[in-house]
ZAMARGU-4260 file (C-alpha; in steps of 0.2 Angstrom, whole numbers, plus 5000, padded with zeros to 4 digits):
<rodrens>
0) 5205/5035/5136 | 5196/5039/5153 | 5185/5051/5144 | 5179/5038/5131 | 5177/5024/5146
5) 5166/5036/5155 | 5154/5039/5141 | 5150/5021/5139 | 5147/5021/5158 | 5134/5035/5155
10) 5126/5026/5141 | 5123/5010/5153 | 5116/5022/5166 | 5104/5029/5153 | 5099/5012/5149
15) 5095/5008/5167 | 5085/5024/5168 | 5075/5019/5152 | 5073/5002/5158 | 5065/5006/5175
20) 5055/5021/5170 | 5044/5015/5156 | 5030/5015/5167 | 5018/5022/5154 | 5014/5005/5149
25) 5009/5000/5166 | 4992/5008/5167 | 4983/4993/5161 | 4991/4982/5176 | 4981/4993/5188
30) 4967/5001/5180 | 4953/4989/5184 | 4958/4990/5203 | 4958/5009/5201 | 4941/5009/5193
35) 4934/4997/5206 | 4941/5008/5220 | 4935/5024/5214 | 4919/5018/5209 | 4919/5026/5191
40) 4913/5023/5173 | 4924/5017/5159 | 4924/5036/5152 | 4930/5042/5168 | 4944/5029/5168
45) 4949/5035/5150 | 4951/5053/5157 | 4964/5046/5169 | 4973/5038/5155 | 4971/5055/5145
50) 4979/5064/5160 | 4994/5052/5160 | 4996/5055/5141 | 4993/5074/5144 | 5008/5074/5156
55) 5019/5066/5144 | 5015/5080/5131 | 5018/5093/5145 | 5033/5084/5152 | 5042/5086/5134
60) 5040/5105/5134 | 5044/5108/5152 | 5058/5095/5151 | 5067/5105/5137 | 5065/5121/5147
65) 5073/5111/5162 | 5089/5107/5150 | 5096/5124/5157 | 5096/5116/5174 | 5109/5103/5179
70) 5103/5086/5174 | 5105/5079/5191 | 5091/5091/5196 | 5079/5087/5181 | 5083/5068/5186
75) 5077/5070/5204 | 5063/5080/5200 | 5056/5068/5188 | 5059/5053/5202 | 5050/5064/5215
80) 5035/5067/5204 | 5034/5048/5200 | 5036/5043/5218 | 5022/5055/5223 | 5011/5052/5209
85) 5012/5032/5209 | 5014/5031/5228 | 4998/5040/5233 | 4988/5030/5220 | 4996/5015/5228
90) 4989/5020/5245 | 4972/5024/5237 | 4971/5006/5230 | 4976/4999/5247 | 4962/5009/5254
95) 4974/5018/5266 | 4967/5035/5261 | 4952/5041/5251 | 4954/5055/5237 | 4942/5064/5226
100) 4942/5060/5207 | 4950/5077/5203 | 4965/5074/5214 | 4968/5056/5206 | 4967/5066/5189
105) 4981/5077/5195 | 4992/5062/5201 | 4990/5053/5184 | 4996/5069/5176 | 5010/5071/5187
110) 5016/5054/5185 | 5015/5056/5166 | 5025/5071/5166 | 5039/5062/5176 | 5041/5049/5162
115) 5044/5063/5150 | 5057/5071/5160 | 5067/5055/5163 | 5066/5054/5143 | 5073/5072/5142
120) 5088/5068/5154 | 5092/5052/5142 | 5090/5061/5126 | 5102/5075/5133 | 5115/5063/5139
125) 5115/5054/5122 | 5117/5070/5112 | 5131/5076/5122 | 5141/5060/5124 | 5137/5053/5106
130) 5135/5067/5095 | 5143/5057/5079 | 5131/5041/5083 | 5117/5050/5091 | 5104/5040/5081
135) 5112/5023/5087 | 5112/5030/5105 | 5095/5036/5106 | 5086/5020/5098 | 5097/5009/5109
140) 5092/5018/5125 | 5074/5022/5120 | 5070/5004/5116 | 5074/4998/5135 | 5059/5009/5139
145) 5049/4995/5133 | 5055/4982/5145 | 5049/4990/5161 | 5033/4980/5160 | 5042/4964/5159
150) 5054/4969/5174 | 5040/4974/5184 | 5031/4958/5181 | 5046/4948/5186 | 5049/4959/5201
155) 5031/4957/5207 | 5031/4938/5205 | 5046/4937/5215 | 5039/4948/5229 | 5019/4945/5229
160) 5012/4938/5212 | 4994/4939/5220 | 4995/4959/5223 | 4990/4971/5209 | 4994/4987/5220
165) 5012/4980/5221 | 5014/4987/5202 | 5011/5004/5207 | 5022/5003/5223 | 5036/4997/5211
170) 5033/5012/5199 | 5035/5024/5213 | 5051/5016/5221 | 5062/5008/5207 | 5064/5024/5197
175) 5069/5034/5212 | 5081/5020/5217 | 5088/5019/5199 | 5091/5038/5199 | 5102/5037/5214
180) 5112/5023/5206 | 5113/5033/5190 | 5118/5049/5198 | 5137/5044/5200 | 5141/5043/5181
185) 5131/5058/5176 | 5140/5069/5188 | 5156/5063/5181 | 5153/5067/5164 | 5169/5068/5153
190) 5174/5082/5142 | 5175/5074/5125 | 5185/5080/5110 | 5177/5076/5092 | 5182/5059/5087
195) 5190/5055/5070 | 5181/5044/5057 | 5190/5028/5062 | 5184/5030/5081 | 5166/5034/5075
200) 5166/5017/5066 | 5173/5009/5080 | 5160/5016/5091 | 5147/5010/5078 | 5154/4992/5081
205) 5152/4993/5100 | 5133/4999/5097 | 5131/4984/5086 | 5137/4972/5101 | 5126/4982/5113
210) 5111/4979/5100 | 5115/4961/5100 | 5115/4960/5120 | 5098/4970/5119 | 5090/4957/5109
215) 5096/4944/5121 | 5089/4954/5135 | 5072/4956/5126 | 5071/4937/5122 | 5075/4933/5139
220) 5061/4944/5146 | 5049/4938/5132 | 5051/4920/5137 | 5052/4922/5156 | 5042/4937/5159
225) 5026/4927/5155 | 5029/4913/5167 | 5020/4913/5184 | 5032/4904/5195 | 5034/4902/5214
230) 5044/4915/5223 | 5061/4906/5222 | 5061/4904/5203 | 5054/4920/5201 | 5069/4929/5210
235) 5081/4918/5200 | 5073/4924/5184 | 5074/4942/5190 | 5092/4941/5195 | 5096/4934/5177
240) 5087/4950/5170 | 5097/4962/5182 | 5113/4953/5176 | 5109/4957/5158 | 5106/4975/5162
245) 5123/4975/5172 | 5133/4966/5159 | 5135/4981/5148 | 5147/4989/5160 | 5160/4978/5152
250) 5160/4990/5137 | 5173/5001/5146 | 5184/4987/5146 | 5181/4984/5127 | 5186/5002/5125
255) 5203/5001/5135 | 5207/4985/5124 | 5203/4994/5107 | 5222/4993/5102 | 5221/4974/5103
260) 5205/4974/5095 | 5210/4984/5080 | 5225/4973/5077 | 5216/4956/5078 | 5197/4958/5074
265) 5194/4975/5067 | 5207/4974/5053 | 5196/4959/5045 | 5182/4972/5041 | 5183/4985/5028
270) 5171/5001/5028 | 5169/5012/5014 | 5163/5027/5024 | 5150/5026/5037 | 5136/5013/5035
275) 5125/5024/5046 | 5112/5038/5044 | 5122/5052/5054 | 5112/5067/5051 | 5122/5079/5062
280) 5124/5098/5058 | 5140/5097/5047 | 5132/5084/5036 | 5117/5094/5034 | 5127/5110/5030
285) 5137/5102/5017 | 5121/5095/5009 | 5112/5112/5009 | 5128/5120/5001 | 5128/5106/4986
290) 5110/5109/4984 | 5111/5128/4983 | 5126/5127/4970 | 5117/5115/4959 | 5100/5124/4961
295) 5108/5141/4956 | 5115/5134/4940 | 5097/5130/4934 | 5088/5146/4930 | 5069/5149/4928
300) 5064/5143/4910 | 5051/5153/4901 | 5040/5166/4908 | 5032/5154/4921 | 5037/5151/4939
305) 5049/5136/4941 | 5048/5124/4956 | 5064/5113/4959 | 5060/5095/4962 | 5072/5080/4963
310) 5072/5066/4949 | 5072/5048/4952 | 5091/5048/4950 | 5093/5063/4962 | 5097/5077/4950
315) 5088/5093/4951 | 5075/5097/4938 | 5064/5112/4934 | 5046/5109/4930 | 5039/5125/4923
320) 5021/5130/4925 | 5014/5143/4914 | 5003/5156/4922 | 4987/5149/4915 | 4993/5130/4916
325) 4991/5118/4929 | 4998/5100/4932 | 4985/5087/4927 | 4979/5075/4940 | 4973/5077/4957
330) 4987/5063/4963 | 5001/5072/4954 | 4997/5089/4961 | 4996/5082/4979 | 5014/5074/4976
335) 5022/5090/4970 | 5014/5104/4979 | 5025/5112/4992 | 5036/5098/4992 | 5051/5096/5003
340) 5067/5100/4992 | 5081/5094/5005 | 5084/5087/5021 | 5089/5096/5036 | 5081/5113/5031
345) 5075/5122/5046 | 5057/5124/5049 | 5053/5137/5063 | 5035/5133/5071 | 5026/5146/5061
350) 5032/5138/5045 | 5031/5120/5051 | 5012/5121/5055 | 5010/5128/5036 | 5018/5113/5028
355) 5008/5099/5020 | 5021/5086/5024 | 5021/5090/5042 | 5002/5087/5042 | 5004/5070/5033
360) 5017/5066/5047 | 5006/5072/5061 | 4992/5061/5055 | 5002/5045/5051 | 5009/5047/5070
365) 4992/5051/5076 | 4983/5036/5067 | 4998/5024/5071 | 5009/5025/5087 | 4997/5035/5097
370) 4982/5023/5093 | 4994/5009/5098 | 4997/5018/5115 | 4979/5020/5118 | 4977/5001/5115
375) 4989/4998/5128 | 4980/5009/5141 | 4965/4999/5138 | 4972/4982/5137 | 4967/4978/5155
380) 4949/4981/5151 | 4950/4972/5135 | 4957/4956/5143 | 4944/4958/5157 | 4930/4959/5144
385) 4936/4944/5135 | 4937/4933/5151 | 4957/4934/5151 | 4959/4945/5167 | 4971/4932/5174
390) 4982/4935/5158 | 4983/4954/5160 | 5001/4955/5166 | 5005/4942/5152 | 4997/4953/5139
395) 5006/4968/5146 | 5023/4959/5146 | 5020/4954/5127 | 5015/4971/5122 | 5030/4979/5131
400) 5042/4966/5125 | 5037/4968/5106 | 5038/4987/5109 | 5055/4984/5114 | 5059/4975/5098
405) 5051/4987/5088 | 5062/5001/5095 | 5077/4991/5092 | 5071/4988/5074 | 5070/5007/5071
410) 5089/5006/5071 | 5091/4992/5057 | 5090/5005/5043 | 5105/5014/5050 | 5115/4998/5051
415) 5111/4991/5033 | 5111/5007/5024 | 5128/5003/5016 | 5120/4988/5007 | 5101/4993/5006
420) 5096/5011/5006 | 5078/5016/5009 | 5071/5032/5015 | 5067/5033/5033 | 5049/5039/5029
425) 5047/5022/5019 | 5053/5013/5035 | 5039/5021/5044 | 5026/5016/5031 | 5032/4998/5033
430) 5031/5000/5053 | 5013/5006/5052 | 5007/4990/5041 | 5005/4979/5057 | 4993/4990/5066
435) 4978/4989/5054 | 4980/4971/5052 | 4981/4968/5071 | 4964/4978/5074 | 4955/4969/5061
440) 4961/4952/5067 | 4955/4957/5085 | 4939/4961/5077 | 4937/4945/5068 | 4939/4933/5084
445) 4939/4935/5102 | 4951/4920/5105 | 4967/4921/5117 | 4978/4917/5102 | 4972/4931/5092
450) 4973/4944/5107 | 4991/4939/5109 | 4995/4940/5091 | 4986/4956/5089 | 4995/4964/5105
455) 5011/4959/5098 | 5008/4967/5083 | 5002/4983/5090 | 5017/4984/5102 | 5029/4981/5087
460) 5022/4994/5076 | 5020/5008/5089 | 5038/5004/5097 | 5046/5007/5080 | 5037/5024/5077
465) 5041/5030/5094 | 5059/5027/5093 | 5060/5033/5074 | 5050/5049/5077 | 5064/5060/5084
470) 5076/5056/5069 | 5062/5059/5056 | 5058/5075/5064 | 5076/5080/5063 | 5078/5075/5046
475) 5063/5083/5038 | 5062/5099/5048 | 5080/5103/5054 | 5091/5097/5069 | 5090/5115/5077
480) 5072/5116/5079 | 5069/5098/5083 | 5065/5102/5101 | 5051/5113/5097 | 5045/5104/5082
485) 5044/5087/5090 | 5034/5095/5105 | 5021/5101/5091 | 5021/5083/5084 | 5017/5074/5101
490) 5002/5085/5104 | 4993/5072/5095 | 4997/5060/5110 | 4984/5068/5123 | 4972/5072/5109
495) 4972/5054/5102 | 4971/5047/5120 | 4956/5058/5123 | 4947/5054/5106 | 4951/5035/5104
500) 4949/5033/5122 | 4932/5041/5124 | 4927/5031/5108 | 4931/5015/5117 | 4923/5019/5133
505) 4907/5025/5125 | 4906/5009/5115 | 4910/5000/5131 | 4898/5009/5142 | 4884/5007/5128
510) 4886/4988/5129 | 4885/4988/5148 | 4868/4997/5146 | 4862/4982/5136 | 4865/4971/5151
515) 4871/4956/5141 | 4883/4946/5152 | 4889/4961/5162 | 4893/4960/5180 | 4895/4973/5194
520) 4911/4973/5203 | 4911/4985/5219 | 4903/5001/5212 | 4908/5000/5194 | 4900/4989/5181
525) 4910/4978/5169 | 4906/4974/5152 | 4909/4956/5147 | 4909/4948/5130 | 4916/4951/5112
530) 4904/4965/5109 | 4913/4977/5121 | 4926/4981/5109 | 4921/4974/5092 | 4915/4991/5085
535) 4930/5000/5093 | 4943/4988/5084 | 4934/4990/5068 | 4935/5009/5069 | 4953/5009/5076
540) 4957/4997/5060 | 4950/5010/5048 | 4958/5025/5057 | 4975/5016/5056 | 4972/5013/5038
545) 4971/5031/5036 | 4987/5034/5045 | 4995/5021/5033 | 4989/5030/5017 | 4996/5046/5025
550) 5013/5038/5028 | 5013/5032/5009 | 5010/5050/5003 | 5023/5056/5015 | 5036/5044/5008
555) 5031/5048/4990 | 5034/5066/4993 | 5050/5065/5003 | 5060/5051/4995 | 5068/5062/4982
560) 5075/5072/4996 | 5082/5057/5005 | 5089/5050/4989 | 5099/5066/4984 | 5105/5067/5002
565) 5111/5050/5000 | 5120/5054/4984 | 5128/5069/4991 | 5135/5059/5006 | 5142/5046/4994
570) 5150/5059/4982 | 5159/5069/4997 | 5167/5052/5002 | 5175/5050/4985 | 5186/5065/4987
</rodrens>
């Protein structure tokens, strides 16, 4: 009982870490000030954003290596790097010291690396303490990474609403303080025995309550994170947000009262097996065994080679190709060539990079989630060019909050699976749809309403993709290789940050050269007007359409494997 209680305290500590270390969304809040102090061009500012994103990709690799160290060591190394990176940038903006551009680049790299080390700690904690409900734990905790900007906005308003540099100081100090607070439950990790099926379902109900509380927290921050209030009101609003983050500590009491809960409430519900996508090692091994037995009963037909595919009802079929024959139709060849046969099959790195499905997945992520991250990096300059500089923190809060809701929505397929089943790659396609719509809306108008709607849509879409990516990588390419494979996948983040960011910066600087409505702030020129990002939005919209097409192809190529896995899962529960 004590062990079950402690694991929920660890989950709350993980929520705190994620909620206060999502500083990757905060670059827009101080990027204009940083650009002005350093006297750099938009292209040079883009390189600083790329450095932060490059640190995130490097942080995943180094963080996985550091898993061999105690978690508290990794936690405090991440906190120290963030304190150093953001703290020195804060001194720089306050004109306390002067640094060359190269050193500022390294500081952004260091700060970006710290974010992913925090994420590594959180993923390891979720994997160790919730092996049966891993997708639910990860999606819940990762979602809180999207509320950091809203929390920092409330904190900044409570202390000094007029200070842009305060954001950087909060980014440096709060994660360090949160690490100290979270240290106690992390050091007291319980030794957990495997849970029986009924306990797994009870834990799933607790996750449902926690997700409901998370939605309440997100709505609270979405409503009050926008408001610019006086110090007293801001402090009250900040206290309310802190209360909502502390309230989940009541969960251990729920665990202690589980007997009463079973007698009075839980008996009213009836579950025929798990309603969640729990792709753990045992499920996948059983799935592979069933596939192997079925495939072995179907031998090659004729003299040609046979490729085992999956029919619409999940059964295996053999498509025979004669040596001189081909499948007619370009689209059909694309759908069946090197098609994924089953979920959970291990793909080492060498095999992964040769798979057509992986590159479809890579492009979908590259043209979807990554382009949304680059949009958030440029949000400060976008607002400034449209005369909305005073609303930068509002837009940042909006993006952050909807990213939070997008991450929460990534768990919806797991909750509704018992009633409505749909392949996770299909949900990825649905999640990508708002991104091109948002960019074409932004290109069509420069009104404040369109800017707010477009920002919300991009945040919602990218948040879902970020949270769902780990589960998709696990299901498509194997759970044992997920660390390496996901590292390969997210190399698209720094690449996309460089490509998309430079594209936007070149368009921005080109419009400055025309001298239309532009102003000079300190030593840096600022582009003003709709033309500063019009072409960028059009190009980003077309690129995101390409990502949507790739996700549709990925769904069509993998839906049979998902259908077969679901049928095998249901069939095993009938015995």
